[in-house]
C-alpha positions as CSV (number, residue, x, y, z in Angstrom):
1,X,-54.5,-34.3,-55.2
2,X,-57.6,-36.0,-55.1
3,X,-58.8,-38.0,-58.3
4,X,-62.3,-37.5,-59.3
5,X,-64.8,-39.7,-60.5
6,X,-64.7,-39.5,-64.8
7,X,-67.7,-38.6,-66.3
8,X,-70.4,-41.5,-67.5
9,X,-69.2,-42.6,-71.2
10,X,-65.7,-41.2,-70.7
11,X,-62.8,-43.3,-70.9
12,X,-59.1,-42.9,-70.6
13,X,-56.3,-43.0,-72.9
14,X,-53.1,-43.5,-72.1
15,X,-49.2,-42.6,-73.5
16,X,-46.5,-44.1,-72.5
17,X,-43.4,-41.6,-73.2
18,X,-39.7,-42.8,-74.0
19,X,-38.7,-42.8,-70.3
20,X,-41.3,-45.0,-69.7
21,X,-43.5,-42.6,-68.3
22,X,-47.0,-42.8,-68.2
23,X,-49.7,-40.1,-69.1
24,X,-53.3,-40.4,-68.6
25,X,-55.9,-38.3,-70.3
26,X,-59.4,-38.4,-69.7
27,X,-61.6,-38.9,-73.1
28,X,-64.5,-36.7,-73.3
29,X,-67.7,-38.4,-73.4
30,X,-70.0,-38.4,-76.7
31,X,-72.6,-35.7,-74.8
32,X,-70.2,-32.9,-73.7
33,X,-68.6,-33.1,-77.6
34,X,-72.2,-32.7,-78.4
35,X,-72.9,-29.8,-76.3
36,X,-69.7,-28.2,-77.9
37,X,-70.6,-28.9,-81.1
38,X,-73.9,-27.5,-80.3
39,X,-72.5,-24.2,-79.2
40,X,-69.9,-23.8,-82.2
41,X,-73.1,-24.5,-85.0
42,X,-75.0,-21.6,-82.8
43,X,-71.7,-19.3,-83.4
44,X,-71.4,-20.5,-86.9
45,X,-75.1,-20.1,-88.5
46,X,-74.7,-16.4,-86.2
47,X,-71.2,-16.0,-88.6
48,X,-73.3,-16.7,-91.6
49,X,-76.4,-15.0,-91.2
50,X,-74.4,-11.7,-91.3
51,X,-72.1,-12.1,-93.8
52,X,-75.6,-12.8,-95.8
53,X,-77.2,-10.0,-94.7
54,X,-74.2,-8.0,-95.6
55,X,-74.3,-9.6,-99.2
56,X,-78.4,-9.5,-99.1
57,X,-78.2,-7.4,-102.3
58,X,-77.0,-10.4,-104.3
59,X,-80.7,-12.2,-103.6
60,X,-82.5,-9.2,-105.5
61,X,-80.2,-9.2,-108.1
62,X,-80.4,-12.7,-108.7
63,X,-82.8,-14.7,-107.2
64,X,-82.5,-17.8,-105.8
65,X,-78.9,-17.3,-105.8
66,X,-78.8,-16.2,-101.8
67,X,-80.0,-19.7,-100.6
68,X,-76.8,-22.0,-102.5
69,X,-74.7,-18.7,-101.1
70,X,-75.8,-19.1,-97.8
71,X,-75.1,-23.4,-98.0
72,X,-71.4,-22.5,-99.2
73,X,-70.7,-19.7,-96.7
74,X,-72.0,-21.9,-94.0
75,X,-69.3,-24.7,-95.4
76,X,-66.8,-22.0,-95.6
77,X,-67.0,-20.7,-92.1
78,X,-67.6,-23.7,-90.7
79,X,-64.2,-25.2,-91.8
80,X,-62.7,-22.0,-91.1
81,X,-64.4,-21.3,-87.7
82,X,-62.9,-25.0,-86.4
83,X,-59.4,-24.9,-88.3
84,X,-58.6,-21.4,-87.1
85,X,-59.3,-21.9,-83.6
86,X,-58.0,-25.0,-83.0
87,X,-54.8,-24.3,-84.9
88,X,-54.5,-20.9,-82.4
89,X,-56.3,-22.4,-79.5
90,X,-54.1,-25.3,-79.3
91,X,-57.3,-27.5,-80.0
92,X,-60.0,-25.8,-78.7
93,X,-63.0,-24.1,-80.4
94,X,-65.6,-21.6,-78.4
95,X,-67.2,-24.7,-77.7
96,X,-64.7,-26.4,-76.5
97,X,-63.1,-24.0,-74.4
98,X,-66.6,-23.7,-72.5
99,X,-67.0,-27.4,-71.9
100,X,-63.4,-27.9,-71.2
101,X,-62.7,-30.0,-73.8
102,X,-59.1,-30.0,-76.0
103,X,-58.1,-31.6,-79.0
104,X,-54.6,-33.3,-79.0
105,X,-52.6,-35.8,-81.0
106,X,-52.6,-39.4,-79.9
107,X,-49.1,-39.1,-78.7
108,X,-50.4,-36.6,-76.1
109,X,-48.7,-33.5,-78.0
110,X,-50.9,-30.2,-79.1
111,X,-52.4,-30.5,-82.2
112,X,-51.1,-27.8,-85.6
113,X,-52.4,-26.6,-88.9
114,X,-52.4,-30.0,-90.5
115,X,-54.4,-32.2,-87.8
116,X,-56.8,-29.1,-87.5
117,X,-57.5,-29.4,-91.2
118,X,-58.1,-32.9,-91.8
119,X,-60.5,-33.4,-88.7
120,X,-62.3,-30.2,-89.9
121,X,-62.4,-31.0,-93.5
122,X,-63.3,-34.1,-92.9
123,X,-66.8,-32.7,-91.3
124,X,-69.1,-33.3,-94.1
125,X,-68.6,-37.1,-93.7
126,X,-68.8,-37.6,-90.1
127,X,-72.0,-35.6,-90.4
128,X,-73.9,-38.0,-92.8
129,X,-77.0,-37.9,-93.0
130,X,-77.6,-35.9,-90.3
131,X,-76.7,-34.6,-86.5
132,X,-73.1,-36.5,-86.5
133,X,-74.9,-39.9,-87.0
134,X,-71.6,-41.5,-89.0
135,X,-69.2,-39.5,-86.6
136,X,-71.2,-40.7,-83.5
137,X,-71.5,-44.2,-84.5
138,X,-67.8,-43.9,-85.4
139,X,-66.5,-42.8,-81.8
140,X,-68.8,-45.3,-80.1
141,X,-67.0,-48.1,-81.5
142,X,-63.6,-46.3,-81.8
143,X,-62.1,-47.6,-78.3
144,X,-60.7,-43.7,-78.4
145,X,-63.9,-42.1,-79.1
146,X,-62.6,-41.4,-82.5
147,X,-64.9,-39.9,-85.5
148,X,-63.8,-40.3,-88.8
149,X,-62.4,-37.0,-88.9
150,X,-59.9,-37.5,-85.6
151,X,-59.1,-41.2,-87.5
152,X,-57.7,-39.6,-90.1
153,X,-56.1,-36.8,-88.4
154,X,-54.5,-39.0,-85.7
155,X,-56.5,-36.9,-83.0
156,X,-58.2,-37.4,-79.7
157,X,-60.4,-35.1,-77.7
158,X,-60.4,-35.2,-74.2
159,X,-61.0,-33.2,-70.9
160,X,-59.2,-30.4,-69.4
161,X,-58.1,-31.6,-65.9
162,X,-58.1,-28.6,-63.4
163,X,-55.1,-29.0,-60.6
164,X,-54.5,-26.6,-57.7
165,X,-51.0,-26.0,-57.7
166,X,-49.5,-28.0,-55.1
167,X,-48.2,-25.6,-51.7
168,X,-44.2,-26.9,-52.3
169,X,-44.4,-24.6,-55.3
170,X,-44.7,-21.5,-53.6
171,X,-42.4,-22.6,-50.6
172,X,-38.6,-24.2,-51.0
173,X,-35.4,-24.1,-49.9
174,X,-34.4,-21.4,-52.8
175,X,-37.1,-19.1,-52.6
176,X,-34.3,-16.2,-52.6
177,X,-34.3,-16.7,-56.3
178,X,-38.0,-16.1,-56.7
179,X,-36.6,-12.2,-56.0
180,X,-33.8,-12.7,-58.5
181,X,-35.3,-10.2,-61.4
182,X,-33.5,-11.8,-64.0
183,X,-34.4,-15.2,-62.9
184,X,-38.0,-14.2,-63.4
185,X,-37.8,-12.7,-66.6
186,X,-36.2,-15.6,-68.2
187,X,-39.1,-17.8,-67.2
188,X,-41.3,-15.6,-68.3
189,X,-39.7,-15.3,-71.4
190,X,-40.3,-19.3,-71.6
191,X,-42.5,-20.6,-74.3
192,X,-45.6,-21.5,-74.0
193,X,-44.9,-24.9,-74.7
194,X,-42.1,-25.4,-72.1
195,X,-44.5,-23.6,-69.6
196,X,-47.5,-26.3,-70.2
197,X,-44.7,-29.1,-69.7
198,X,-43.4,-27.6,-67.0
199,X,-46.7,-27.4,-65.3
200,X,-47.7,-30.6,-66.3
201,X,-45.1,-32.1,-64.6
202,X,-45.0,-30.4,-61.3
203,X,-48.9,-30.4,-61.1
204,X,-48.7,-34.3,-62.0
205,X,-45.4,-35.2,-60.0
206,X,-47.1,-37.5,-57.5
207,X,-48.9,-39.4,-59.8
208,X,-45.4,-40.8,-60.9
209,X,-43.1,-43.5,-59.9
210,X,-40.0,-43.1,-58.0
211,X,-37.6,-43.6,-61.1
212,X,-39.6,-42.2,-63.5
213,X,-39.7,-39.3,-62.0
214,X,-36.3,-39.2,-60.9
215,X,-35.7,-39.7,-64.5
216,X,-38.0,-37.2,-65.9
217,X,-36.8,-34.4,-63.5
218,X,-33.3,-34.8,-64.4
219,X,-33.8,-34.2,-68.0
220,X,-36.1,-31.6,-67.7
221,X,-34.0,-30.1,-65.3
222,X,-31.3,-30.2,-67.4
223,X,-33.1,-28.6,-70.4
224,X,-34.5,-25.6,-68.2
225,X,-30.7,-24.9,-67.3
226,X,-30.2,-24.6,-71.6
227,X,-33.6,-22.9,-72.2
228,X,-33.0,-19.8,-69.0
229,X,-29.3,-19.8,-69.8
230,X,-28.6,-20.4,-66.1
231,X,-26.8,-22.7,-64.0
232,X,-28.7,-24.8,-61.5
233,X,-27.1,-24.1,-58.1
234,X,-25.4,-26.8,-56.8
235,X,-27.6,-27.1,-53.4
236,X,-30.6,-27.7,-55.2
237,X,-31.6,-31.1,-56.7
238,X,-33.2,-30.9,-59.9
239,X,-36.7,-31.7,-59.0
240,X,-36.3,-28.3,-56.4
241,X,-34.9,-26.6,-59.6
242,X,-38.1,-27.0,-61.8
243,X,-40.4,-26.4,-58.6
244,X,-38.8,-22.8,-58.3
245,X,-39.1,-22.6,-62.5
246,X,-42.7,-23.6,-62.2
247,X,-42.8,-21.0,-59.2
248,X,-41.8,-18.0,-61.1
249,X,-44.9,-19.2,-63.6
250,X,-47.9,-19.8,-61.1
251,X,-50.3,-16.9,-61.3
252,X,-50.6,-14.4,-58.3
253,X,-53.4,-15.9,-55.6
254,X,-56.9,-14.9,-56.9
255,X,-56.3,-15.5,-60.5
256,X,-57.3,-18.4,-62.6
257,X,-55.7,-21.5,-61.6
258,X,-54.1,-23.2,-64.8
259,X,-55.7,-26.4,-66.4
260,X,-53.8,-29.3,-67.4
261,X,-55.1,-31.4,-70.2
262,X,-52.5,-31.9,-72.7
263,X,-48.5,-32.9,-72.3
264,X,-46.8,-30.7,-74.5
265,X,-43.0,-31.0,-75.9
266,X,-39.9,-29.0,-76.1
């Protein structure tokens, strides 16, 4: 695995787990966040325009009311758009998804409705006096590139890293287990959080020191036995067992490779 240089104006956010394992996240820069916001704004404006066209008869019946209605609809669509998508898409909107960004909690885990609502409801303040001047200045002065809404919600915006699954995932001494329909079916039923955790740990295992690596795979291996309702074969180490689970999750050759930008918890 080779490290790519971090983009200009991007920083690093480090999370230390209770097992003393460090996870580092590349913070999204102001420029990439601005582009994502620009795309989201175009979508919101388009959605607001469509609603106004649908309610166009109001401007005929009550002249001057349409402009006021447009402002109200814009904020409602803007808030609903951000809160709904960031909750449903694990911290991403269309703009963030296109530019490879994601909102996460400062602890490194994915956000929920509460965090999405707080950071989006604070947008009117961040936008003052125009074009996110207040939010931009706050992000530049903050060590974690947080606008006021992020500070309020305890969130950060990070870049997702596209990592190629190492060949060790698909080649293992316990490869026969991958042919077991029961094992594969149970792995496929793991929750999205657990899947993301397994792939994140496996893809980043070379970044861990040996002592931390042993602790992490020991805890994860035990947890996977519990979740799958299966005992780990005696000849497999905790790391090999976890690699087999990851191998059952990796898409077939030619499919889109997984992105790793967050650390989910089981």
